[in-house]
TIMI-587800 format. One record per residue: y, z, x of N, C-alpha, C in turn. Coordinates in steps of 0.02 Angstrom, whole numbers, padded with zeros to 5 digits, always signed. Example, Ala and Ser with C-alpha at 12.3 -4.5 7.8 and 13.67 -1.06 7.14 Angstrom:
REM residues 2
-00284+00390+00660-00225+00390+00615-00165+00390+00660 -00112+00354+00642-00053+00357+00684+00002+00394+00645 
This chain:
REM residues 261
-00060+00000+00042+00000+00000+00000+00062+00000+00044 +00107-00048+00033+00168-00052+00074+00221-00005+00047 +00261+00022+00093+00312+00070+00077+00381+00037+00080 +00416+00038+00024+00482+00006+00019+00534+00059+00003 +00588+00061+00040+00644+00106+00027+00698+00069-00012 +00721+00100-00067+00774+00070-00109+00831+00120-00113 +00890+00100-00092+00949+00143-00096+00987+00129-00161 +01026+00179-00181+01062+00173-00245+01013+00164-00302 +00958+00202-00299+00901+00189-00344+00906+00224-00411 +00957+00265-00422+00960+00305-00483+00983+00265-00544 +01011+00206-00534+01038+00168-00591+01045+00095-00572 +01061+00054-00622+01079-00016-00612+01027-00057-00576 +01050-00097-00529+01006-00143-00492+00954-00103-00452 +00975-00046-00423+00928-00007-00384+00870+00018-00426 +00885+00044-00485+00832+00068-00530+00788+00010-00553 +00818-00046-00572+00778-00104-00594+00732-00128-00537 +00758-00127-00476+00718-00150-00418+00662-00101-00404 +00677-00036-00403+00625+00014-00390+00570+00010-00443 +00589+00002-00505+00540-00003-00559+00496-00064-00552 +00527-00121-00535+00489-00183-00528+00442-00179-00469 +00465-00153-00412+00421-00147-00354+00364-00099-00367 +00377-00046-00404+00323+00001-00422+00271-00034-00465 +00294-00076-00512+00247-00114-00554+00204-00161-00513 +00230-00183-00456+00193-00229-00413+00155-00194-00357 +00144-00129-00369+00099-00090-00326+00125-00076-00256 +00191-00073-00249+00220-00046-00188+00229+00029-00196 +00227+00065-00141+00249+00134-00139+00325+00131-00130 +00363+00164-00173+00436+00157-00173+00468+00225-00157 +00512+00225-00107+00550+00284-00088+00622+00274-00113 +00643+00317-00158+00709+00311-00189+00759+00352-00149 +00817+00323-00135+00872+00359-00104+00934+00353-00149 +00969+00409-00158+01031+00407-00197+01068+00472-00184 +01133+00472-00196+01171+00535-00192+01158+00578-00254 +01134+00549-00308+01119+00585-00369+01050+00618-00365 +01039+00672-00403+00972+00702-00406+00921+00651-00431 +00862+00654-00402+00811+00603-00417+00747+00631-00447 +00744+00697-00457+00682+00727-00480+00656+00698-00546 +00700+00693-00595+00679+00667-00661+00656+00595-00656 +00691+00555-00616+00672+00485-00609+00605+00478-00573 +00595+00518-00521+00531+00517-00486+00474+00536-00534 +00485+00587-00575+00434+00608-00623+00420+00553-00674 +00473+00520-00697+00464+00468-00748+00426+00408-00720 +00445+00385-00661+00410+00328-00632+00340+00346-00609 +00331+00406-00584+00264+00428-00564+00217+00432-00624 +00246+00446-00683+00207+00450-00744+00176+00385-00765 +00200+00330-00737+00171+00264-00752+00113+00248-00705 +00098+00294-00659+00044+00282-00611+00068+00257-00544 +00133+00248-00537+00161+00223-00474+00165+00279-00422 +00164+00260-00359+00173+00308-00305+00247+00307-00286 +00282+00361-00302+00355+00365-00296+00374+00430-00261 +00425+00426-00219+00456+00486-00191+00531+00475-00190 +00568+00529-00187+00641+00522-00187+00674+00572-00140 +00727+00550-00108+00767+00593-00065+00841+00584-00083 +00875+00639-00099+00945+00635-00118+00989+00649-00057 +01038+00606-00047+01084+00616+00009+01130+00557+00018 +01173+00563+00067+01226+00514+00080+01203+00466+00134 +01195+00402+00116+01170+00353+00165+01220+00339+00220 +01282+00359+00212+01331+00349+00266+01331+00407+00315 +01286+00455+00305+01278+00511+00350+01220+00496+00398 +01235+00491+00463+01182+00476+00511+01127+00529+00512 +01144+00594+00509+01090+00644+00507+01044+00636+00447 +01072+00618+00388+01029+00608+00330+00983+00548+00340 +01009+00493+00366+00968+00434+00377+00914+00448+00429 +00932+00485+00481+00882+00504+00531+00827+00547+00498 +00846+00592+00454+00798+00634+00418+00751+00591+00376 +00779+00541+00342+00739+00495+00301+00688+00459+00345 +00712+00432+00401+00668+00394+00445+00612+00438+00474 +00629+00499+00493+00579+00545+00520+00528+00563+00467 +00550+00575+00407+00504+00593+00353+00456+00535+00337 +00483+00474+00334+00441+00416+00320+00390+00406+00376 +00413+00414+00438+00366+00406+00495+00310+00457+00491 +00326+00519+00472+00276+00572+00468+00228+00560+00410 +00254+00539+00353+00213+00532+00292+00175+00467+00290 +00206+00412+00312+00178+00345+00301+00173+00302+00364 +00196+00327+00420+00194+00288+00481+00256+00248+00494 +00278+00211+00443+00338+00170+00448+00355+00142+00380 +00416+00122+00371+00435+00083+00312+00414+00011+00322 +00391-00021+00269+00375-00092+00270+00433-00135+00246 +00476-00105+00206+00532-00142+00179+00590-00097+00162 +00649-00125+00158+00710-00088+00143+00754-00131+00099 +00778-00101+00044+00827-00134+00000+00891-00093+00003 +00941-00120+00037+01006-00087+00044+01049-00106-00017 +01042-00067-00070+01076-00083-00133+01137-00038-00146 +01138+00023-00119+01191+00070-00136+01259+00040-00118 +01307+00049-00163+01374+00023-00150+01423+00050-00200 +01486+00046-00182+01540+00067-00227+01593+00012-00229 +01633+00014-00282+01687-00035-00291+01754+00001-00283 +01805-00037-00269+01873-00010-00269+01920-00068-00287 +01955-00060-00343+02000-00112-00367+02072-00089-00360 +02109-00123-00318+02180-00108-00307+02210-00163-00264 +02274-00177-00272+02305-00224-00226+02298-00199-00154 +02293-00245-00108+02283-00226-00038+02338-00179-00013 +02401-00193-00034+02456-00152-00009+02457-00081-00038 +02415-00069-00090+02410-00003-00120+02345+00032-00102 +02302+00000-00063+02239+00030-00042+02251+00075+00018 +02233+00138+00011+02245+00185+00066+02191+00178+00119 +02207+00204+00178+02158+00203+00233+02095+00241+00213 +02103+00297+00178+02045+00337+00157+02002+00298+00107 +02034+00263+00061+01996+00223+00012+01958+00166+00047 +01993+00133+00092+01961+00079+00130+01900+00105+00169 +01909+00161+00203+01855+00188+00245+01796+00210+00203 +01809+00238+00144+01753+00260+00101+01711+00201+00080 +01743+00145+00060+01706+00086+00041+01665+00059+00099 +01696+00057+00158+01661+00032+00217+01602+00077+00235 +01611+00142+00230+01558+00189+00247+01496+00178+00204 +01505+00171+00140+01448+00166+00094+01420+00095+00093 +01464+00045+00091+01442-00024+00081+01418-00059+00144 +01441-00035+00202+01424-00070+00264+01395-00024+00318 +01426+00033+00330+01401+00078+00382+01333+00107+00363 +01326+00127+00299+01262+00153+00276+01205+00103+00284 +01213+00040+00261+01161-00010+00273+01146-00020+00347 +01198-00019+00389+01185-00025+00461+01140+00032+00486 +01156+00093+00466+01116+00150+00488+01043+00143+00466 +01033+00124+00404+00965+00116+00378+00928+00060+00413 +00963+00005+00425+00932-00050+00462+00914-00027+00533 +00959+00011+00563+00947+00034+00632+00885+00077+00636 +00881+00128+00594+00827+00177+00601+00762+00154+00569 +00765+00124+00510+00703+00100+00479+00682+00033+00509 +00731-00008+00529+00715-00071+00562+00678-00058+00628 +00696-00004+00663+00662+00012+00726+00588+00025+00713 +00572+00057+00657+00502+00069+00639+00466+00003+00627 +00499-00043+00591+00469-00107+00577+00458-00147+00641 +00507-00145+00686+00502-00183+00748+00443-00159+00791 +00430-00094+00789+00372-00069+00827+00307-00098+00802 +00304-00111+00736+00243-00139+00707+00246-00215+00701 +00305-00242+00719+00316-00315+00718+00305-00344+00648 +00326-00307+00598+00325-00333+00530+00371-00292+00485 +00403-00326+00439+00446-00292+00392+00494-00341+00359 +00526-00318+00305+00573-00359+00268+00630-00315+00243 +00691-00338+00255+00750-00303+00233+00790-00349+00187 +00812-00323+00131+00856-00360+00085+00919-00319+00074 +00975-00348+00093+01040-00317+00083+01072-00344+00019 +01095-00300-00024+01127-00322-00086+01202-00329-00073 +01223-00392-00064+01293-00407-00052+01325-00424-00120 +01358-00481-00126+01394-00497-00187+01423-00567-00180 +01440-00598-00236+01480-00659-00231+01547-00644-00196 +01568-00580-00198+01628-00560-00163+01617-00556-00088 +01556-00568-00065+01543-00576+00006+01543-00649+00027 +01547-00694-00022+01547-00766-00009+01616-00797-00022 +01657-00762-00059+01724-00787-00075+01769-00727-00085 +01834-00739-00091+01881-00684-00103+01892-00672-00177 +01896-00609-00197+01912-00590-00265+01973-00545-00262 +02026-00563-00297+02089-00527-00292+02081-00452-00308 +02121-00412-00275+02126-00340-00286+02062-00303-00265 +02025-00333-00219+01963-00301-00195+01958-00309-00119 +02011-00297-00084+02011-00311-00012+01956-00271+00024 +01950-00207+00010+01899-00167+00044+01829-00188+00025 +01819-00198-00040+01752-00218-00064+01733-00286-00036 +01779-00334-00040+01764-00401-00014+01747-00398+00061 +01787-00361+00098+01776-00357+00171+01709-00324+00186 +01691-00273+00147+01627-00239+00159+01568-00286+00145 +01574-00326+00092+01518-00370+00074+01515-00431+00121 +01572-00456+00143+01572-00508+00196+01539-00480+00259 +01555-00418+00276+01525-00387+00334+01450-00378+00326 +01427-00361+00266+01356-00353+00254+01319-00418+00262 +01350-00473+00241+01319-00539+00252+01317-00555+00327 +01371-00538+00363+01370-00548+00435+01316-00507+00470 +01307-00445+00448+01254-00403+00476+01186-00434+00460 +01177-00459+00400+01114-00491+00380+01097-00548+00427 +01145-00592+00439+01133-00651+00482+01118-00630+00554 +01155-00581+00578+01146-00559+00647+01077-00528+00657 +01057-00484+00612+00991-00452+00619+00935-00503+00608 +00946-00551+00564+00895-00604+00555+00885-00642+00620 +00940-00655+00655+00935-00690+00720+00901-00647+00773 +00919-00583+00774+00892-00537+00825+00818-00521+00813 +00800-00511+00750+00735-00481+00734+00683-00529+00707 +00704-00589+00687+00656-00636+00658+00597-00650+00703 +00610-00658+00768+00557-00672+00816+00514-00613+00831 +00532-00555+00804+00493-00494+00815+00461-00470+00751 +00458-00515+00701+00420-00501+00641+00457-00470+00584 +00523-00460+00591+00561-00427+00538+00611-00477+00509 +00604-00492+00445+00650-00538+00411+00706-00497+00379 +00767-00526+00380+00825-00494+00350+00862-00545+00308 +00869-00531+00244+00902-00576+00197+00950-00537+00153 +00990-00573+00115+01036-00541+00068+01033-00577+00001 +01047-00539-00052+01060-00569-00117+01133-00557-00134 +01164-00604-00170+01235-00600-00185+01243-00606-00261 +01238-00550-00296+01244-00553-00369+01315-00570-00392 +01318-00600-00451+01381-00605-00487+01391-00541-00528 +01431-00546-00581+01447-00487-00620+01388-00467-00663 +01373-00401-00663+01316-00373-00698+01342-00316-00742 +01309-00303-00797+01328-00248-00840+01294-00183-00816 +01315-00161-00756+01293-00096-00731+01349-00045-00743 +01335+00019-00730+01386+00070-00740+01448+00056-00697 +01436+00033-00634+01493+00018-00591+01536-00037-00619 +01504-00091-00642+01543-00147-00669+01577-00129-00734 +01543-00089-00775+01574-00069-00839+01634-00023-00826 +01630+00018-00774+01688+00059-00756+01746+00015-00733 +01730-00035-00692+01782-00082-00670+01814-00118-00730 +01771-00140-00775+01796-00176-00834+01836-00130-00879 +01814-00067-00884+01850-00019-00925+01919-00004-00900 +01931-00017-00836+01998-00006-00808+02046-00061-00827 +02021-00113-00861+02062-00169-00880+02064-00226-00830 +02019-00223-00780+02019-00273-00727+01999-00341-00752 +01955-00344-00802+01933-00408-00829+01899-00396-00896 +01890-00450-00934+01857-00447-00999+01790-00483-00996 +01750-00475-01048+01688-00513-01052+01701-00588-01048 +01753-00611-01082+01768-00683-01083+01786-00708-01014 +01821-00668-00974+01839-00688-00906+01776-00707-00867 +01724-00668-00875+01662-00680-00837+01622-00736-00869 +01609-00731-00933+01566-00780-00967+01595-00850-00962 +01660-00856-00969+01692-00922-00965+01689-00951-00895 +01685-00907-00844+01685-00930-00774+01615-00949-00749 +01563-00919-00780+01494-00930-00757+01465-00992-00790 +01441-01041-00753+01411-01100-00784+01355-01084-00833 +01317-01031-00821+01263-01013-00866+01286-00971-00925 +01352-00957-00928+01384-00928-00987+01358-00859-01005 +01344-00817-00955+01325-00748-00969+01333-00706-00906 +01333-00641-00915+01328-00595-00859+01257-00600-00829 +01251-00581-00766+01184-00570-00738+01156-00506-00768 +01090-00499-00766+01059-00436-00783+01033-00403-00719 +01024-00338-00722+00995-00303-00664+00926-00332-00648 +00890-00352-00699+00823-00380-00688+00826-00447-00652 +00876-00488-00666+00886-00551-00629+00889-00538-00554 +00928-00488-00536+00937-00473-00465+00874-00441-00436 +00843-00396-00474+00782-00363-00450+00727-00414-00435 +00720-00464-00478+00668-00515-00466+00681-00553-00401 +00745-00567-00387+00762-00602-00325+00748-00558-00264 +00763-00494-00269+00749-00447-00214+00674-00443-00202 +00636-00436-00256+00563-00431-00250+00534-00493-00216 +00561-00551-00232+00538-00613-00200+00551-00611-00125 +00611-00591-00105+00628-00591-00034+00592-00536+00005 +00576-00480-00027+00539-00427+00006+00468-00448+00022 +00439-00488-00021+00368-00505-00017+00355-00560+00035 +00326-00541+00092+00313-00590+00145+00263-00643+00126 +00221-00630+00076+00173-00680+00054+00207-00736+00015 +00264-00721-00014+00299-00770-00056+00360-00800-00022 +00388-00764+00027+00451-00787+00059+00448-00778+00134 +00388-00785+00162+00377-00767+00232+00415-00808+00283 +00442-00867+00265+00480-00907+00313+00554-00911+00293 +00574-00865+00250+00645-00861+00230+00676-00804+00268 +00727-00819+00308+00757-00769+00352+00831-00787+00362 +00875-00738+00350+00946-00748+00362+00984-00780+00306 +00954-00785+00246+00989-00818+00191+01032-00767+00153 +01083-00792+00119+01123-00752+00073+01118-00788+00006 +01073-00764-00036+01054-00799-00098+01099-00779-00155 +01140-00826-00181+01180-00809-00240+01136-00801-00301 +01146-00747-00337+01112-00735-00401+01169-00728-00452 +01200-00785-00467+01266-00783-00499+01274-00833-00555 +01219-00865-00577+01224-00914-00631+01265-00975-00614 +01276-00987-00549+01314-01046-00527+01387-01033-00512 +01408-00969-00512+01479-00951-00502+01507-00983-00438 +01473-00973-00382+01498-00998-00318+01495-01074-00314 +01445-01104-00348+01437-01176-00343+01489-01215-00382 +01518-01184-00433+01560-01221-00481+01634-01214-00463 +01664-01270-00442+01735-01271-00426+01777-01301-00483 +01747-01308-00542+01784-01335-00599+01838-01287-00623 +01887-01313-00660+01935-01270-00693+01906-01251-00761 +01933-01196-00789+01901-01167-00848+01898-01214-00907 +01952-01251-00920+01952-01294-00979+01898-01348-00974 +01888-01375-00913+01836-01425-00903+01767-01394-00912 +01757-01335-00883+01692-01302-00889+01675-01289-00962 +01724-01263-00999+01710-01245-01069+01702-01307-01112 +01740-01360-01096+01736-01422-01137+01668-01456-01127 +01641-01453-01067+01578-01487-01054+01517-01444-01067 +01528-01381-01083+01472-01334-01093+01434-01350-01156 +01469-01371-01207+01436-01385-01271+01426-01321-01311 +01401-01328-01373+01391-01270-01415+01340-01223-01386 +01353-01158-01390+01308-01107-01364+01260-01084-01419 +01199-01066-01402+01152-01041-01452+01178-00977-01483 +01166-00969-01546+01189-00910-01583+01138-00853-01574 
């Protein structure tokens, strides 16, 4: 049974990914700043092998503790899903240094630490798969998200660099780049008045938000070396065509045709 670590596992994409991997007979280690006892009990009740550790992934001592515990219990991690992340919406000139640093710590420094310590375990065994959850905001700029955009661009850069360094040593590193999803983080952003449902649906060629399950399926594909064993260093958009479509809104909506009721 392969051991996969999923960060930000208490909700949203992390929870959907952990649940899907458990269904596919992986041993799943959940990491989150939130308490995980109830979630571990619930997922274990389905017959899955689940464990959870609560802590801050941007803390090097915590990440070292996680790596040591996994080495003691299971020998090494076989896979890592760096999903934990936070958003910050504000004009760049109003973003404080503390706000910027907090986003960077969680969205970029934390994934680096986990890659460093758990990736070292994989390298010793010359096998492993890492999937970093970036964003379409790591492929293009989105206004009023300077810290978030920079962190996700950085995460894609880290993905490519580690893929180049580690691919020849048996460890693949890839990223997924979701579009807008109805998770608690996105609903909080939307609740602030940053955007409406129509803003997203009208912009996406597939005319809907992504679901957490859409992203989880893509992560599960990239984690599985039997299905994606020669895929390394990619940043896969899971965005319904958002990045691909350079049309203006009136053209997109005019050519879309009637939508199913």
